[in-house]
PDB file of N, CA, C, O and CB in Angstrom:
ATOM      1  N   UNK A   1     235.387 112.775 103.307  1.00  0.00           N
ATOM      2  CA  UNK A   1     233.872 114.267 102.758  1.00  0.00           C
ATOM      3  C   UNK A   1     233.092 114.019 104.385  1.00  0.00           C
ATOM      4  O   UNK A   1     233.875 114.384 105.262  1.00  0.00           O
ATOM      5  CB  UNK A   1     232.098 113.564 100.668  1.00  0.00           C
ATOM      6  N   UNK A   2     232.289 113.703 104.731  1.00  0.00           N
ATOM      7  CA  UNK A   2     231.917 113.785 105.369  1.00  0.00           C
ATOM      8  C   UNK A   2     232.169 114.005 106.735  1.00  0.00           C
ATOM      9  O   UNK A   2     231.289 114.458 107.467  1.00  0.00           O
ATOM     10  CB  UNK A   2     231.586 113.323 105.053  1.00  0.00           C
ATOM     11  N   UNK A   3     233.914 113.571 107.368  1.00  0.00           N
ATOM     12  CA  UNK A   3     234.534 113.553 108.964  1.00  0.00           C
ATOM     13  C   UNK A   3     234.381 115.069 108.493  1.00  0.00           C
ATOM     14  O   UNK A   3     233.559 115.727 109.129  1.00  0.00           O
ATOM     15  CB  UNK A   3     236.373 112.695 109.579  1.00  0.00           C
ATOM     16  N   UNK A   4     235.055 115.699 107.477  1.00  0.00           N
ATOM     17  CA  UNK A   4     235.795 116.928 107.310  1.00  0.00           C
ATOM     18  C   UNK A   4     234.107 118.016 107.731  1.00  0.00           C
ATOM     19  O   UNK A   4     234.005 118.693 108.754  1.00  0.00           O
ATOM     20  CB  UNK A   4     236.720 117.056 105.309  1.00  0.00           C
ATOM     21  N   UNK A   5     233.285 117.927 106.928  1.00  0.00           N
ATOM     22  CA  UNK A   5     231.617 118.448 106.939  1.00  0.00           C
ATOM     23  C   UNK A   5     230.835 118.075 108.639  1.00  0.00           C
ATOM     24  O   UNK A   5     229.797 118.474 109.166  1.00  0.00           O
ATOM     25  CB  UNK A   5     230.574 117.298 105.427  1.00  0.00           C
ATOM     26  N   UNK A   6     231.932 117.130 109.093  1.00  0.00           N
ATOM     27  CA  UNK A   6     231.355 117.161 110.709  1.00  0.00           C
ATOM     28  C   UNK A   6     232.928 117.884 111.636  1.00  0.00           C
ATOM     29  O   UNK A   6     233.077 118.092 112.840  1.00  0.00           O
ATOM     30  CB  UNK A   6     230.840 114.995 111.397  1.00  0.00           C
ATOM     31  N   UNK A   7     233.455 118.008 110.997  1.00  0.00           N
ATOM     32  CA  UNK A   7     234.445 118.887 111.986  1.00  0.00           C
ATOM     33  C   UNK A   7     233.757 120.661 112.153  1.00  0.00           C
ATOM     34  O   UNK A   7     233.690 121.523 113.029  1.00  0.00           O
ATOM     35  CB  UNK A   7     236.318 118.919 111.082  1.00  0.00           C
ATOM     36  N   UNK A   8     233.252 120.444 110.370  1.00  0.00           N
ATOM     37  CA  UNK A   8     233.105 122.105 110.466  1.00  0.00           C
ATOM     38  C   UNK A   8     232.232 122.229 110.894  1.00  0.00           C
ATOM     39  O   UNK A   8     232.071 123.413 111.191  1.00  0.00           O
ATOM     40  CB  UNK A   8     233.087 122.995 109.456  1.00  0.00           C
ATOM     41  N   UNK A   9     231.020 121.309 111.282  1.00  0.00           N
ATOM     42  CA  UNK A   9     230.126 121.591 112.219  1.00  0.00           C
ATOM     43  C   UNK A   9     230.406 122.208 113.257  1.00  0.00           C
ATOM     44  O   UNK A   9     230.179 123.391 113.511  1.00  0.00           O
ATOM     45  CB  UNK A   9     229.633 120.725 112.558  1.00  0.00           C
ATOM     46  N   UNK A  10     231.185 120.999 114.238  1.00  0.00           N
ATOM     47  CA  UNK A  10     231.128 120.990 115.412  1.00  0.00           C
ATOM     48  C   UNK A  10     232.476 122.379 116.019  1.00  0.00           C
ATOM     49  O   UNK A  10     232.573 122.929 117.116  1.00  0.00           O
ATOM     50  CB  UNK A  10     231.320 119.293 115.790  1.00  0.00           C
ATOM     51  N   UNK A  11     233.379 122.551 114.655  1.00  0.00           N
ATOM     52  CA  UNK A  11     233.633 123.776 115.150  1.00  0.00           C
ATOM     53  C   UNK A  11     232.661 125.141 115.202  1.00  0.00           C
ATOM     54  O   UNK A  11     232.492 125.835 116.204  1.00  0.00           O
ATOM     55  CB  UNK A  11     234.659 124.023 114.509  1.00  0.00           C
ATOM     56  N   UNK A  12     231.843 125.440 113.394  1.00  0.00           N
ATOM     57  CA  UNK A  12     230.847 126.536 114.079  1.00  0.00           C
ATOM     58  C   UNK A  12     229.750 126.434 115.377  1.00  0.00           C
ATOM     59  O   UNK A  12     229.191 127.428 115.840  1.00  0.00           O
ATOM     60  CB  UNK A  12     230.003 126.898 113.005  1.00  0.00           C
ATOM     61  N   UNK A  13     229.563 125.181 115.832  1.00  0.00           N
ATOM     62  CA  UNK A  13     228.559 124.898 117.085  1.00  0.00           C
ATOM     63  C   UNK A  13     229.807 125.826 118.134  1.00  0.00           C
ATOM     64  O   UNK A  13     229.827 127.029 118.392  1.00  0.00           O
ATOM     65  CB  UNK A  13     228.164 122.712 117.567  1.00  0.00           C
ATOM     66  N   UNK A  14     230.596 124.917 118.493  1.00  0.00           N
ATOM     67  CA  UNK A  14     231.561 125.428 119.345  1.00  0.00           C
ATOM     68  C   UNK A  14     231.540 126.957 119.456  1.00  0.00           C
ATOM     69  O   UNK A  14     231.099 127.654 120.370  1.00  0.00           O
ATOM     70  CB  UNK A  14     232.845 124.965 118.903  1.00  0.00           C
ATOM     71  N   UNK A  15     232.032 127.251 118.484  1.00  0.00           N
ATOM     72  CA  UNK A  15     232.580 128.966 118.105  1.00  0.00           C
ATOM     73  C   UNK A  15     230.740 129.796 118.605  1.00  0.00           C
ATOM     74  O   UNK A  15     230.714 130.831 119.272  1.00  0.00           O
ATOM     75  CB  UNK A  15     233.205 129.246 115.515  1.00  0.00           C
ATOM     76  N   UNK A  16     229.755 129.275 118.251  1.00  0.00           N
ATOM     77  CA  UNK A  16     228.759 130.248 118.649  1.00  0.00           C
ATOM     78  C   UNK A  16     228.125 129.638 119.841  1.00  0.00           C
ATOM     79  O   UNK A  16     227.157 130.259 120.279  1.00  0.00           O
ATOM     80  CB  UNK A  16     227.718 130.586 117.517  1.00  0.00           C
ATOM     81  N   UNK A  17     228.443 128.629 120.415  1.00  0.00           N
ATOM     82  CA  UNK A  17     228.327 128.140 122.534  1.00  0.00           C
ATOM     83  C   UNK A  17     229.518 129.457 122.894  1.00  0.00           C
ATOM     84  O   UNK A  17     228.895 130.484 123.166  1.00  0.00           O
ATOM     85  CB  UNK A  17     229.345 125.656 123.293  1.00  0.00           C
ATOM     86  N   UNK A  18     230.359 129.569 122.929  1.00  0.00           N
ATOM     87  CA  UNK A  18     231.490 130.520 123.298  1.00  0.00           C
ATOM     88  C   UNK A  18     231.342 132.270 122.895  1.00  0.00           C
ATOM     89  O   UNK A  18     231.783 133.077 123.713  1.00  0.00           O
ATOM     90  CB  UNK A  18     232.811 129.881 122.490  1.00  0.00           C
ATOM     91  N   UNK A  19     230.948 132.577 122.099  1.00  0.00           N
ATOM     92  CA  UNK A  19     230.945 133.649 121.979  1.00  0.00           C
ATOM     93  C   UNK A  19     229.518 134.140 121.399  1.00  0.00           C
ATOM     94  O   UNK A  19     229.362 135.136 120.691  1.00  0.00           O
ATOM     95  CB  UNK A  19     232.043 133.893 121.334  1.00  0.00           C
ATOM     96  N   UNK A  20     228.586 133.324 121.798  1.00  0.00           N
ATOM     97  CA  UNK A  20     227.028 134.040 121.936  1.00  0.00           C
ATOM     98  C   UNK A  20     226.994 134.902 123.613  1.00  0.00           C
ATOM     99  O   UNK A  20     227.033 136.131 123.564  1.00  0.00           O
ATOM    100  CB  UNK A  20     225.531 132.463 121.877  1.00  0.00           C
ATOM    101  N   UNK A  21     226.957 134.550 124.350  1.00  0.00           N
ATOM    102  CA  UNK A  21     226.429 135.221 125.300  1.00  0.00           C
ATOM    103  C   UNK A  21     227.641 136.519 124.906  1.00  0.00           C
ATOM    104  O   UNK A  21     227.188 137.443 124.230  1.00  0.00           O
ATOM    105  CB  UNK A  21     226.347 134.351 126.926  1.00  0.00           C
ATOM    106  N   UNK A  22     228.589 136.571 125.161  1.00  0.00           N
ATOM    107  CA  UNK A  22     229.885 137.538 125.307  1.00  0.00           C
ATOM    108  C   UNK A  22     228.869 138.666 123.499  1.00  0.00           C
ATOM    109  O   UNK A  22     229.060 139.872 123.651  1.00  0.00           O
ATOM    110  CB  UNK A  22     232.285 136.199 124.943  1.00  0.00           C
ATOM    111  N   UNK A  23     228.400 138.495 122.756  1.00  0.00           N
ATOM    112  CA  UNK A  23     227.751 139.292 121.629  1.00  0.00           C
ATOM    113  C   UNK A  23     227.265 139.479 121.909  1.00  0.00           C
ATOM    114  O   UNK A  23     227.307 140.701 122.050  1.00  0.00           O
ATOM    115  CB  UNK A  23     227.392 139.219 120.683  1.00  0.00           C
ATOM    116  N   UNK A  24     225.606 138.643 122.668  1.00  0.00           N
ATOM    117  CA  UNK A  24     224.526 138.999 123.542  1.00  0.00           C
ATOM    118  C   UNK A  24     224.446 140.388 124.707  1.00  0.00           C
ATOM    119  O   UNK A  24     223.927 141.503 124.656  1.00  0.00           O
ATOM    120  CB  UNK A  24     224.420 137.758 124.267  1.00  0.00           C
ATOM    121  N   UNK A  25     225.311 139.588 125.809  1.00  0.00           N
ATOM    122  CA  UNK A  25     226.096 141.282 126.241  1.00  0.00           C
ATOM    123  C   UNK A  25     226.642 142.462 125.522  1.00  0.00           C
ATOM    124  O   UNK A  25     226.477 143.469 126.210  1.00  0.00           O
ATOM    125  CB  UNK A  25     227.253 141.141 126.876  1.00  0.00           C
ATOM    126  N   UNK A  26     227.220 142.704 124.415  1.00  0.00           N
ATOM    127  CA  UNK A  26     228.136 143.509 123.624  1.00  0.00           C
ATOM    128  C   UNK A  26     226.425 144.338 123.448  1.00  0.00           C
ATOM    129  O   UNK A  26     226.205 145.459 123.906  1.00  0.00           O
ATOM    130  CB  UNK A  26     229.283 142.635 122.025  1.00  0.00           C
ATOM    131  N   UNK A  27     225.338 143.473 122.675  1.00  0.00           N
ATOM    132  CA  UNK A  27     224.286 143.715 121.910  1.00  0.00           C
ATOM    133  C   UNK A  27     223.425 144.846 123.250  1.00  0.00           C
ATOM    134  O   UNK A  27     222.953 145.960 123.023  1.00  0.00           O
ATOM    135  CB  UNK A  27     223.460 142.036 121.322  1.00  0.00           C
ATOM    136  N   UNK A  28     223.440 144.177 124.494  1.00  0.00           N
ATOM    137  CA  UNK A  28     222.951 145.218 125.736  1.00  0.00           C
ATOM    138  C   UNK A  28     223.739 146.052 126.335  1.00  0.00           C
ATOM    139  O   UNK A  28     223.435 146.619 127.385  1.00  0.00           O
ATOM    140  CB  UNK A  28     222.488 144.618 126.833  1.00  0.00           C
ATOM    141  N   UNK A  29     224.426 146.149 125.949  1.00  0.00           N
ATOM    142  CA  UNK A  29     225.692 147.410 126.062  1.00  0.00           C
ATOM    143  C   UNK A  29     225.434 147.962 125.496  1.00  0.00           C
ATOM    144  O   UNK A  29     224.378 148.566 125.684  1.00  0.00           O
ATOM    145  CB  UNK A  29     227.003 147.428 125.836  1.00  0.00           C
ATOM    146  N   UNK A  30     226.321 148.209 124.192  1.00  0.00           N
ATOM    147  CA  UNK A  30     225.627 148.443 123.083  1.00  0.00           C
ATOM    148  C   UNK A  30     224.179 148.975 122.624  1.00  0.00           C
ATOM    149  O   UNK A  30     223.467 148.107 123.129  1.00  0.00           O
ATOM    150  CB  UNK A  30     225.735 147.538 122.720  1.00  0.00           C
ATOM    151  N   UNK A  31     223.379 149.794 122.031  1.00  0.00           N
ATOM    152  CA  UNK A  31     222.381 149.460 121.432  1.00  0.00           C
ATOM    153  C   UNK A  31     223.084 148.986 119.736  1.00  0.00           C
ATOM    154  O   UNK A  31     224.199 149.460 119.518  1.00  0.00           O
ATOM    155  CB  UNK A  31     221.270 150.760 121.596  1.00  0.00           C
ATOM    156  N   UNK A  32     222.603 148.295 118.852  1.00  0.00           N
ATOM    157  CA  UNK A  32     222.532 147.278 117.337  1.00  0.00           C
ATOM    158  C   UNK A  32     222.548 148.818 117.046  1.00  0.00           C
ATOM    159  O   UNK A  32     223.690 149.113 117.399  1.00  0.00           O
ATOM    160  CB  UNK A  32     220.950 145.895 116.689  1.00  0.00           C
ATOM    161  N   UNK A  33     221.897 150.086 116.566  1.00  0.00           N
ATOM    162  CA  UNK A  33     222.870 150.931 115.473  1.00  0.00           C
ATOM    163  C   UNK A  33     223.732 151.358 116.229  1.00  0.00           C
ATOM    164  O   UNK A  33     223.673 152.587 116.250  1.00  0.00           O
ATOM    165  CB  UNK A  33     222.312 152.158 114.624  1.00  0.00           C
ATOM    166  N   UNK A  34     224.732 150.853 117.050  1.00  0.00           N
ATOM    167  CA  UNK A  34     226.185 151.850 117.267  1.00  0.00           C
ATOM    168  C   UNK A  34     226.922 150.782 116.936  1.00  0.00           C
ATOM    169  O   UNK A  34     228.115 151.080 116.977  1.00  0.00           O
ATOM    170  CB  UNK A  34     226.669 152.621 118.901  1.00  0.00           C
ATOM    171  N   UNK A  35     226.661 149.213 116.499  1.00  0.00           N
ATOM    172  CA  UNK A  35     227.210 148.235 115.201  1.00  0.00           C
ATOM    173  C   UNK A  35     228.025 148.691 114.479  1.00  0.00           C
ATOM    174  O   UNK A  35     229.211 148.911 114.725  1.00  0.00           O
ATOM    175  CB  UNK A  35     226.323 147.818 114.242  1.00  0.00           C
ATOM    176  N   UNK A  36     227.162 148.954 113.070  1.00  0.00           N
ATOM    177  CA  UNK A  36     227.930 149.678 112.174  1.00  0.00           C
ATOM    178  C   UNK A  36     228.992 150.960 112.403  1.00  0.00           C
ATOM    179  O   UNK A  36     229.931 151.123 111.624  1.00  0.00           O
ATOM    180  CB  UNK A  36     227.026 150.052 111.416  1.00  0.00           C
ATOM    181  N   UNK A  37     228.813 151.649 113.279  1.00  0.00           N
ATOM    182  CA  UNK A  37     229.747 152.903 113.292  1.00  0.00           C
ATOM    183  C   UNK A  37     230.597 152.604 114.010  1.00  0.00           C
ATOM    184  O   UNK A  37     231.268 153.620 114.186  1.00  0.00           O
ATOM    185  CB  UNK A  37     229.292 154.161 113.694  1.00  0.00           C
ATOM    186  N   UNK A  38     231.248 151.292 114.899  1.00  0.00           N
ATOM    187  CA  UNK A  38     232.053 150.766 115.466  1.00  0.00           C
ATOM    188  C   UNK A  38     232.632 149.958 114.519  1.00  0.00           C
ATOM    189  O   UNK A  38     233.840 149.765 114.376  1.00  0.00           O
ATOM    190  CB  UNK A  38     231.639 150.267 116.502  1.00  0.00           C
ATOM    191  N   UNK A  39     231.476 149.361 113.695  1.00  0.00           N
ATOM    192  CA  UNK A  39     232.726 148.390 112.365  1.00  0.00           C
ATOM    193  C   UNK A  39     233.262 149.031 111.606  1.00  0.00           C
ATOM    194  O   UNK A  39     234.271 148.539 111.099  1.00  0.00           O
ATOM    195  CB  UNK A  39     232.221 147.355 111.249  1.00  0.00           C
ATOM    196  N   UNK A  40     232.891 150.233 111.239  1.00  0.00           N
ATOM    197  CA  UNK A  40     233.123 151.046 109.798  1.00  0.00           C
ATOM    198  C   UNK A  40     234.602 151.794 110.513  1.00  0.00           C
ATOM    199  O   UNK A  40     235.596 151.805 109.787  1.00  0.00           O
ATOM    200  CB  UNK A  40     231.488 152.443 109.193  1.00  0.00           C
ATOM    201  N   UNK A  41     234.734 152.489 112.125  1.00  0.00           N
ATOM    202  CA  UNK A  41     236.106 152.788 112.472  1.00  0.00           C
ATOM    203  C   UNK A  41     236.947 151.503 112.796  1.00  0.00           C
ATOM    204  O   UNK A  41     238.159 151.687 112.907  1.00  0.00           O
ATOM    205  CB  UNK A  41     236.115 153.742 113.670  1.00  0.00           C
ATOM    206  N   UNK A  42     236.442 150.145 112.973  1.00  0.00           N
ATOM    207  CA  UNK A  42     237.371 148.930 113.469  1.00  0.00           C
ATOM    208  C   UNK A  42     237.673 149.027 111.779  1.00  0.00           C
ATOM    209  O   UNK A  42     238.880 149.160 111.578  1.00  0.00           O
ATOM    210  CB  UNK A  42     236.569 147.185 114.398  1.00  0.00           C
ATOM    211  N   UNK A  43     236.836 148.992 110.485  1.00  0.00           N
ATOM    212  CA  UNK A  43     237.914 149.040 109.405  1.00  0.00           C
ATOM    213  C   UNK A  43     238.619 149.899 108.981  1.00  0.00           C
ATOM    214  O   UNK A  43     239.538 149.546 108.242  1.00  0.00           O
ATOM    215  CB  UNK A  43     237.618 148.782 108.501  1.00  0.00           C
ATOM    216  N   UNK A  44     238.462 151.209 109.267  1.00  0.00           N
ATOM    217  CA  UNK A  44     239.461 152.493 109.086  1.00  0.00           C
ATOM    218  C   UNK A  44     240.550 151.865 110.131  1.00  0.00           C
ATOM    219  O   UNK A  44     241.624 152.082 109.571  1.00  0.00           O
ATOM    220  CB  UNK A  44     238.723 154.285 109.599  1.00  0.00           C
ATOM    221  N   UNK A  45     240.750 151.369 111.047  1.00  0.00           N
ATOM    222  CA  UNK A  45     241.747 151.496 111.298  1.00  0.00           C
ATOM    223  C   UNK A  45     242.777 150.148 111.086  1.00  0.00           C
ATOM    224  O   UNK A  45     243.960 149.809 111.113  1.00  0.00           O
ATOM    225  CB  UNK A  45     241.574 152.023 112.414  1.00  0.00           C
ATOM    226  N   UNK A  46     241.901 149.834 110.940  1.00  0.00           N
ATOM    227  CA  UNK A  46     242.795 148.038 110.346  1.00  0.00           C
ATOM    228  C   UNK A  46     243.555 148.474 108.801  1.00  0.00           C
ATOM    229  O   UNK A  46     244.650 148.155 108.336  1.00  0.00           O
ATOM    230  CB  UNK A  46     241.123 146.240 109.821  1.00  0.00           C
ATOM    231  N   UNK A  47     242.649 149.184 108.358  1.00  0.00           N
ATOM    232  CA  UNK A  47     243.362 148.928 107.268  1.00  0.00           C
ATOM    233  C   UNK A  47     244.227 150.667 106.920  1.00  0.00           C
ATOM    234  O   UNK A  47     245.106 151.006 106.127  1.00  0.00           O
ATOM    235  CB  UNK A  47     242.142 148.246 105.985  1.00  0.00           C
ATOM    236  N   UNK A  48     243.786 151.074 107.495  1.00  0.00           N
ATOM    237  CA  UNK A  48     244.673 152.856 107.678  1.00  0.00           C
ATOM    238  C   UNK A  48     246.209 152.459 108.332  1.00  0.00           C
ATOM    239  O   UNK A  48     246.613 153.281 109.155  1.00  0.00           O
ATOM    240  CB  UNK A  48     243.624 154.256 109.228  1.00  0.00           C
ATOM    241  N   UNK A  49     246.801 151.691 108.153  1.00  0.00           N
ATOM    242  CA  UNK A  49     248.658 150.676 108.836  1.00  0.00           C
ATOM    243  C   UNK A  49     249.006 151.401 107.624  1.00  0.00           C
ATOM    244  O   UNK A  49     248.676 151.283 106.444  1.00  0.00           O
ATOM    245  CB  UNK A  49     249.095 148.259 108.889  1.00  0.00           C
ATOM    246  N   UNK A  50     250.194 152.618 108.621  1.00  0.00           N
ATOM    247  CA  UNK A  50     250.836 153.077 107.025  1.00  0.00           C
ATOM    248  C   UNK A  50     252.185 152.064 106.893  1.00  0.00           C
ATOM    249  O   UNK A  50     252.504 151.172 107.679  1.00  0.00           O
ATOM    250  CB  UNK A  50     251.449 155.092 106.929  1.00  0.00           C
ATOM    251  N   UNK A  51     252.944 152.521 105.531  1.00  0.00           N
ATOM    252  CA  UNK A  51     254.040 151.057 105.211  1.00  0.00           C
ATOM    253  C   UNK A  51     254.948 151.935 105.372  1.00  0.00           C
ATOM    254  O   UNK A  51     254.785 153.106 105.029  1.00  0.00           O
ATOM    255  CB  UNK A  51     254.145 150.023 103.605  1.00  0.00           C
ATOM    256  N   UNK A  52     256.258 151.393 106.033  1.00  0.00           N
ATOM    257  CA  UNK A  52     257.145 152.080 106.759  1.00  0.00           C
ATOM    258  C   UNK A  52     258.175 151.560 105.270  1.00  0.00           C
ATOM    259  O   UNK A  52     258.899 152.534 105.064  1.00  0.00           O
ATOM    260  CB  UNK A  52     257.470 151.545 108.658  1.00  0.00           C
ATOM    261  N   UNK A  53     258.377 150.882 104.615  1.00  0.00           N
ATOM    262  CA  UNK A  53     258.869 150.829 103.790  1.00  0.00           C
ATOM    263  C   UNK A  53     259.296 152.296 102.191  1.00  0.00           C
ATOM    264  O   UNK A  53     258.459 152.840 101.471  1.00  0.00           O
ATOM    265  CB  UNK A  53     258.163 149.754 103.754  1.00  0.00           C
ATOM    266  N   UNK A  54     260.190 152.408 102.180  1.00  0.00           N
ATOM    267  CA  UNK A  54     260.271 153.562 101.389  1.00  0.00           C
ATOM    268  C   UNK A  54     260.859 152.945 100.067  1.00  0.00           C
ATOM    269  O   UNK A  54     261.751 152.126 100.285  1.00  0.00           O
ATOM    270  CB  UNK A  54     261.172 154.760 102.080  1.00  0.00           C
ATOM    271  N   UNK A  55     260.516 153.186  98.582  1.00  0.00           N
ATOM    272  CA  UNK A  55     260.765 152.617  97.333  1.00  0.00           C
ATOM    273  C   UNK A  55     261.946 153.946  96.616  1.00  0.00           C
ATOM    274  O   UNK A  55     262.388 153.896  95.468  1.00  0.00           O
ATOM    275  CB  UNK A  55     259.063 152.330  96.426  1.00  0.00           C
ATOM    276  N   UNK A  56     262.199 154.835  97.432  1.00  0.00           N
ATOM    277  CA  UNK A  56     263.503 155.586  96.977  1.00  0.00           C
ATOM    278  C   UNK A  56     264.033 155.920  98.221  1.00  0.00           C
ATOM    279  O   UNK A  56     263.411 156.438  99.148  1.00  0.00           O
ATOM    280  CB  UNK A  56     263.325 156.918  96.025  1.00  0.00           C
ATOM    281  N   UNK A  57     264.938 155.676  98.208  1.00  0.00           N
ATOM    282  CA  UNK A  57     266.209 155.875  99.938  1.00  0.00           C
ATOM    283  C   UNK A  57     267.093 156.760  98.872  1.00  0.00           C
ATOM    284  O   UNK A  57     268.149 157.281  99.229  1.00  0.00           O
ATOM    285  CB  UNK A  57     267.469 153.830 100.944  1.00  0.00           C
TER     286      UNK A  57
END
């Protein structure tokens, strides 16, 4: 159990260490107020995929 906890904490630390400079740069380039709009547009794009399967042929 402690080994699993150690690996989870290690992955979280490495993820923060890798992505924190990138996120900090994006916060500087875009204002923090535009992130909800960008996230909303991203969610709409992700969930608007068309289904190519036709039920009735």
